[in-house]
Backbone bond lengths (Angstrom), bond angles and torsions (degrees), N, CA, C in turn:
res aa  C-N    CA-C-N  psi(-1)  N-CA   C-N-CA  omega(-1)  CA-C   N-CA-C  phi
1 M - - - 1.449 - - 1.529 111.23 -
2 K 1.368 116.71 -42.34 1.454 120.89 179.08 1.521 110.53 -61.48
3 K 1.334 116.38 -35.13 1.452 121.31 -179.09 1.538 110.33 -63.58
4 Y 1.337 118.39 -43.23 1.465 122.34 179.83 1.522 111.04 -67.37
5 F 1.335 115.55 -38.66 1.457 119.58 178.75 1.528 110.57 -64.70
6 K 1.334 116.76 -40.22 1.455 122.15 178.09 1.531 110.28 -60.90
7 Y 1.347 117.79 -46.63 1.468 121.40 178.91 1.537 111.37 -66.43
8 F 1.312 115.22 -35.30 1.464 119.59 177.50 1.532 110.07 -62.73
9 L 1.337 117.11 -45.06 1.466 120.82 178.96 1.524 111.36 -64.06
10 Y 1.328 117.66 -43.33 1.472 120.71 177.18 1.527 110.70 -60.39
11 G 1.302 116.47 -43.81 1.464 120.83 178.84 1.517 111.62 -63.11
12 L 1.328 116.11 -42.32 1.458 121.36 179.75 1.529 110.87 -64.80
13 I 1.326 116.81 -44.28 1.469 120.93 177.82 1.523 109.60 -62.10
14 Y 1.327 116.74 -43.06 1.469 121.79 178.74 1.528 110.81 -58.87
15 L 1.325 117.86 -46.74 1.467 121.82 179.27 1.526 111.88 -64.08
16 I 1.319 116.94 -40.19 1.466 120.56 178.70 1.527 110.23 -63.87
17 L 1.332 117.54 -43.37 1.469 120.34 178.38 1.529 111.34 -62.35
18 I 1.313 117.41 -43.38 1.466 120.32 177.59 1.517 110.05 -60.68
19 F 1.315 117.14 -43.87 1.461 121.91 179.55 1.530 111.11 -61.77
20 V 1.321 117.24 -45.11 1.473 121.57 -179.32 1.523 110.34 -63.69
21 F 1.335 116.95 -46.72 1.463 119.65 179.66 1.524 111.90 -65.05
22 A 1.309 116.83 -36.77 1.465 120.04 178.17 1.529 110.17 -63.69
23 I 1.303 117.90 -44.28 1.473 121.40 178.85 1.528 109.95 -64.09
24 M 1.322 117.36 -42.97 1.466 119.99 179.07 1.522 110.50 -61.63
25 F 1.319 116.90 -41.34 1.462 120.61 -179.64 1.522 111.09 -66.00
26 I 1.311 117.17 -44.47 1.465 121.38 -178.64 1.526 110.68 -64.69
27 V 1.313 117.40 -42.72 1.459 121.51 -177.40 1.524 111.21 -69.14
28 T 1.333 117.60 -38.06 1.459 119.86 -175.33 1.520 113.06 -88.80
29 T 1.322 118.09 -11.60 1.453 120.14 -179.74 1.516 109.59 -76.76
30 K 1.312 115.69 125.60 1.454 122.62 177.40 1.515 105.96 -113.99
31 A 1.317 116.61 123.93 1.456 118.56 -179.34 1.518 109.49 -58.85
32 D 1.298 114.87 142.57 1.457 119.36 179.40 1.516 110.80 -67.47
33 I 1.302 114.85 135.95 1.457 121.68 173.18 1.522 106.62 -77.29
34 I 1.313 116.94 132.89 1.459 120.90 177.53 1.527 107.61 -72.09
35 K 1.292 115.62 127.80 1.463 121.59 179.92 1.526 109.13 -95.80
36 P 1.330 117.35 144.74 1.462 119.99 176.65 1.529 111.01 -59.85
37 N 1.320 115.42 140.83 1.459 120.66 171.23 1.519 107.88 -149.45
38 N 1.322 116.60 161.11 1.463 120.06 -173.08 1.526 113.92 -72.17
39 G 1.321 117.72 -0.37 1.461 121.49 175.66 1.525 113.39 -91.35
40 I 1.317 116.95 -7.00 1.467 120.86 -178.74 1.524 108.51 -93.18
41 E 1.319 115.61 120.20 1.465 122.29 -178.24 1.529 110.66 -76.31
42 P 1.346 117.82 161.17 1.473 120.54 -176.27 1.529 113.50 -59.14
43 Y 1.329 117.30 -41.15 1.476 119.81 178.56 1.526 110.16 -60.59
44 Q 1.334 116.43 -40.40 1.461 120.78 179.96 1.527 111.53 -64.80
45 V 1.328 116.93 -35.09 1.471 120.48 177.78 1.524 109.76 -59.38
46 V 1.321 116.22 -48.94 1.467 120.60 -179.71 1.525 109.69 -63.68
47 K 1.316 116.52 -41.39 1.463 121.32 -179.88 1.533 111.18 -63.39
48 I 1.318 117.25 -44.38 1.471 121.29 178.04 1.528 109.88 -60.12
49 Q 1.319 116.88 -45.55 1.462 120.38 -178.32 1.530 111.03 -64.44
50 L 1.328 117.29 -45.37 1.465 119.71 -177.58 1.523 112.45 -68.86
51 R 1.310 117.35 -40.26 1.475 119.18 176.97 1.521 110.72 -61.84
52 S 1.316 116.06 -39.33 1.465 119.96 179.27 1.521 111.68 -66.85
53 L 1.324 116.79 -42.65 1.465 120.19 178.82 1.527 111.50 -67.89
54 K 1.326 116.74 -32.25 1.468 121.36 178.33 1.529 110.29 -61.96
55 N 1.314 116.65 -34.78 1.468 122.73 178.91 1.527 108.72 -118.28
56 N 1.308 115.73 55.39 1.459 122.05 -168.79 1.521 114.31 -53.15
57 D 1.303 118.67 -40.13 1.466 120.70 -174.16 1.530 112.97 -98.46
58 D 1.313 117.61 19.53 1.454 121.52 179.43 1.524 108.86 -116.61
59 P 1.268 122.14 119.22 1.458 129.22 11.83 1.524 114.18 -94.72
60 F 1.323 118.33 -1.90 1.463 121.22 177.11 1.518 108.39 -145.25
61 K 1.326 116.29 165.85 1.460 121.45 -175.97 1.537 110.73 -57.96
62 N 1.334 114.94 128.28 1.463 123.72 178.76 1.534 114.28 62.99
63 A 1.313 117.21 24.64 1.470 121.10 176.21 1.523 110.44 -59.78
64 G 1.331 116.88 -38.17 1.459 120.78 179.86 1.520 112.18 -64.65
65 I 1.312 116.00 -40.04 1.465 119.80 177.84 1.530 109.78 -65.63
66 E 1.326 117.16 -42.57 1.462 120.07 179.65 1.527 110.78 -64.33
67 Q 1.345 117.01 -38.71 1.466 119.76 177.87 1.520 110.53 -65.27
68 T 1.319 116.90 -41.74 1.463 121.51 178.44 1.527 110.25 -61.85
69 W 1.324 116.58 -40.43 1.464 122.22 179.37 1.529 111.34 -60.80
70 E 1.328 116.88 -36.89 1.468 121.00 -179.68 1.529 111.75 -57.87
71 F 1.334 116.69 -33.43 1.459 120.81 -177.05 1.537 112.55 -99.73
72 A 1.320 116.85 14.36 1.465 120.01 175.32 1.529 108.64 -81.23
73 H 1.309 115.94 134.03 1.464 122.71 178.24 1.536 108.76 -63.30
74 P 1.336 119.13 142.47 1.469 120.34 178.85 1.528 113.77 -53.05
75 N 1.330 118.14 -36.36 1.468 119.69 176.59 1.518 111.47 -65.56
76 N 1.314 116.95 -34.92 1.464 122.06 176.95 1.530 109.68 -69.47
77 K 1.320 116.78 -39.92 1.468 120.87 -179.46 1.530 111.77 -63.22
78 K 1.340 116.81 -28.68 1.467 119.86 177.60 1.525 111.04 -60.69
79 F 1.335 116.26 -34.75 1.466 120.99 -177.37 1.524 113.11 -91.23
80 T 1.328 116.89 -28.95 1.463 119.63 -173.38 1.519 113.68 -107.16
81 G 1.319 117.81 -10.17 1.461 120.98 -173.22 1.502 112.94 -98.19
82 P 1.336 114.31 178.28 1.452 130.19 3.44 1.533 112.82 -71.17
83 L 1.336 116.86 -174.41 1.465 121.60 -173.63 1.524 112.60 -52.77
84 E 1.316 118.27 -43.48 1.478 120.36 -178.67 1.525 111.02 -61.64
85 R 1.315 117.17 -38.53 1.471 120.92 177.07 1.528 110.33 -67.44
86 F 1.334 116.36 -38.01 1.463 121.66 177.33 1.525 110.17 -63.11
87 K 1.327 117.55 -40.52 1.469 121.40 176.99 1.528 110.25 -61.26
88 T 1.320 116.17 -42.27 1.468 120.51 178.12 1.523 110.44 -62.70
89 L 1.323 116.89 -41.64 1.460 121.79 178.62 1.527 111.20 -60.50
90 L 1.322 117.09 -45.83 1.463 119.94 -176.63 1.527 113.40 -74.89
91 T 1.312 117.74 -18.95 1.460 119.77 175.69 1.530 111.99 -94.10
92 S 1.335 116.70 0.20 1.470 120.80 178.25 1.528 110.29 -74.86
93 E 1.307 116.24 167.85 1.466 122.22 179.61 1.521 112.58 -55.28
94 S 1.322 117.09 -34.62 1.461 121.05 -175.87 1.523 113.57 -66.60
95 Y 1.319 117.41 -33.95 1.464 119.41 -172.63 1.525 114.72 -125.87
96 K 1.327 119.04 0.59 1.462 120.35 -174.49 1.526 113.45 -62.83
97 M 1.339 118.25 -21.16 1.464 120.09 179.23 1.526 111.93 -67.57
98 L 1.330 117.45 -16.70 1.461 120.94 176.04 1.530 111.66 -71.85
99 L 1.331 116.28 -28.89 1.458 120.74 -176.52 1.522 110.71 -78.21
100 N 1.318 114.49 125.82 1.467 121.85 178.01 1.527 112.55 57.23
101 H 1.333 116.27 34.60 1.467 120.00 179.15 1.528 110.44 -67.25
102 I 1.318 115.66 162.78 1.463 121.51 -176.38 1.525 111.60 -80.35
103 D 1.322 116.63 -43.89 1.457 120.00 -176.66 1.522 109.59 -155.97
104 H 1.333 115.81 162.62 1.458 120.54 175.93 1.524 109.69 -148.09
105 N 1.322 114.20 157.42 1.451 121.59 177.24 1.526 107.92 -135.61
106 I 1.321 115.98 134.77 1.463 121.77 -177.81 1.521 108.01 -116.94
107 V 1.332 116.32 124.39 1.461 121.27 177.94 1.523 108.41 -122.88
108 E 1.329 115.98 125.70 1.464 120.46 178.34 1.519 109.31 -70.38
109 V 1.326 116.56 129.43 1.456 122.20 177.00 1.520 109.55 -97.18
110 K 1.344 115.63 -49.97 1.455 119.98 -179.60 1.522 109.01 -158.30
111 T 1.334 115.90 140.73 1.460 120.91 175.86 1.519 109.38 -137.86
112 T 1.325 115.18 132.10 1.463 121.88 173.44 1.527 106.83 -120.99
113 D 1.321 116.82 -169.59 1.461 120.57 179.05 1.523 112.93 -67.90
114 S 1.337 116.65 -22.09 1.466 118.71 -175.26 1.524 114.60 -129.23
115 L 1.331 118.22 -8.45 1.466 121.73 -179.07 1.526 110.30 -134.76
116 A 1.334 115.31 147.22 1.462 120.49 174.61 1.521 108.23 -142.63
117 S 1.320 114.82 139.72 1.456 121.04 -179.16 1.523 108.58 -126.83
118 Y 1.326 115.83 136.37 1.457 121.38 -178.66 1.516 110.32 -132.54
119 E 1.323 115.33 145.17 1.457 121.19 170.07 1.521 105.84 -99.31
120 V 1.323 115.56 121.35 1.458 121.68 -177.22 1.521 108.58 -113.73
121 T 1.315 115.49 127.12 1.465 121.10 175.67 1.525 107.79 -110.60
122 I 1.314 115.15 130.05 1.462 122.94 -177.39 1.521 109.01 -116.04
123 L 1.324 117.02 135.41 1.456 121.41 167.26 1.518 105.57 -101.03
124 G 1.329 115.53 104.61 1.461 121.22 -176.49 1.518 112.29 -72.31
125 G 1.322 115.03 168.18 1.459 121.72 -179.06 1.517 114.10 -59.37
126 E 1.332 116.98 -24.60 1.465 120.84 179.79 1.534 110.99 -90.03
127 K 1.344 116.86 14.48 1.473 124.44 177.42 1.529 113.04 64.31
128 K 1.337 115.96 35.77 1.462 121.57 173.71 1.515 108.73 -117.25
129 Y 1.333 115.11 145.60 1.458 120.83 178.85 1.517 110.69 -93.53
130 Y 1.337 114.90 143.87 1.455 122.29 177.00 1.528 108.54 -136.68
131 K 1.319 115.18 145.23 1.456 120.46 178.06 1.527 109.21 -115.09
132 F 1.336 115.05 139.82 1.462 122.89 178.47 1.518 109.02 -130.58
133 R 1.317 115.97 155.67 1.463 122.09 168.26 1.524 105.66 -106.95
134 W 1.325 116.30 123.14 1.466 123.06 -176.74 1.527 107.52 -111.56
135 M 1.329 117.65 119.96 1.463 122.94 -178.39 1.529 109.76 -109.12
136 V 1.323 114.70 130.41 1.459 121.24 -179.59 1.526 107.53 -126.54
137 E 1.329 115.63 139.55 1.465 120.60 -176.83 1.526 109.72 -134.36
138 K 1.322 115.92 145.05 1.466 121.11 175.75 1.525 107.96 -78.43
139 Y 1.322 115.54 128.44 1.472 121.71 -179.20 1.523 108.63 -79.07
140 N 1.346 117.10 125.31 1.459 121.34 -173.60 1.520 115.09 -103.35
141 S 1.309 117.92 -15.14 1.465 119.97 -177.01 1.528 110.63 -73.43
142 D 1.312 115.73 157.81 1.458 120.68 177.76 1.524 109.92 -67.62
143 G 1.313 115.34 156.47 1.451 121.52 178.87 1.516 110.96 125.97
144 P 1.320 116.26 -174.19 1.470 120.34 -175.42 1.533 113.97 -66.09
145 L 1.325 118.26 -19.87 1.470 121.16 -179.47 1.528 113.24 -94.05
146 K 1.327 118.08 0.86 1.466 121.18 -176.84 1.530 109.95 -55.58
147 D 1.343 114.79 130.79 1.469 124.26 179.81 1.523 114.52 67.80
148 C 1.326 117.57 14.12 1.461 121.06 174.50 1.528 109.44 -89.79
149 W 1.318 116.12 144.50 1.462 121.49 175.07 1.520 107.96 -85.98
150 L 1.335 115.87 128.44 1.465 121.79 -176.08 1.522 109.58 -136.91
151 T 1.315 116.56 149.19 1.460 121.81 -179.25 1.521 110.00 -75.64
152 T 1.336 114.83 125.40 1.465 120.13 179.06 1.522 112.10 -100.08
153 A 1.331 117.42 -26.79 1.467 119.41 -178.18 1.522 110.49 -161.82
154 V 1.315 114.49 147.48 1.468 123.04 170.25 1.521 105.25 -131.72
155 S 1.315 115.84 125.27 1.471 120.48 -176.55 1.520 111.14 -68.32
156 Q 1.315 114.91 167.69 1.459 120.38 168.71 1.528 107.01 -65.75
157 P 1.332 118.03 149.44 1.466 119.34 -179.58 1.520 112.20 -71.30
158 V 1.321 114.96 147.77 1.459 121.83 171.21 1.524 105.59 -111.65
159 S 1.320 116.56 120.01 1.458 120.22 -179.70 1.524 109.63 -72.46
160 L 1.329 115.33 130.98 1.457 121.04 178.56 1.531 111.70 -106.50
161 G 1.310 116.36 1.22 1.454 120.64 177.41 1.513 113.52 99.21
162 S 1.321 114.55 -175.07 1.453 122.47 -174.57 1.521 111.71 -82.47
163 S 1.315 115.72 152.14 1.466 120.81 177.95 1.518 111.22 -85.60
164 I 1.314 117.51 -7.44 1.476 121.07 -176.30 1.511 110.53 -91.99
C-alpha cells in the first residue's frame, strides 16, 4: 500500500510541475510581431494591420497597435510616433473604431510599382460603418526596409452610418 501511495505522490508532483511550467510558458509567451520584408505584398500589409487591430489585445495589450506600427513608413512615423504617441492616436475618438472592430473589407483602388491605395470599410464595435483610405508605399532607401511595402497614410474616417 505504501508503494502505491509513493507512486501516487510522485505522479501528482509530476502533474503539478507540468501544470506550473505550462502556465508560466503561456503567460510569458508573446506572439512574434510580423516584421516587414520584401516578400509581403501591399494588400497583405493592410490585411496584417487590420487583423491585428481587430484583435488589438491578443496576445497582449495593444499588440495590434504595435503590429500596425511595425508596418508604418518611416516618414509616417515622424508624424505619428513614437510608439506611445501612436497608441494615443489610435485610442483617440478619430481612430478608436479600428480597435477590436467586428469586421473589415479591403478594396484595391489603385496599385503601381511603388504605390498602392485601398478603400477600407470597418464595422466598428458600436455597429457603425466607417470608410478609410489606406495608402501603402514601397520603401526605396537602403537599409533593412528596402523594397518593403509600408503604410504612409490612413485617412480620417468617414462615417457610413449604422448597420442596423
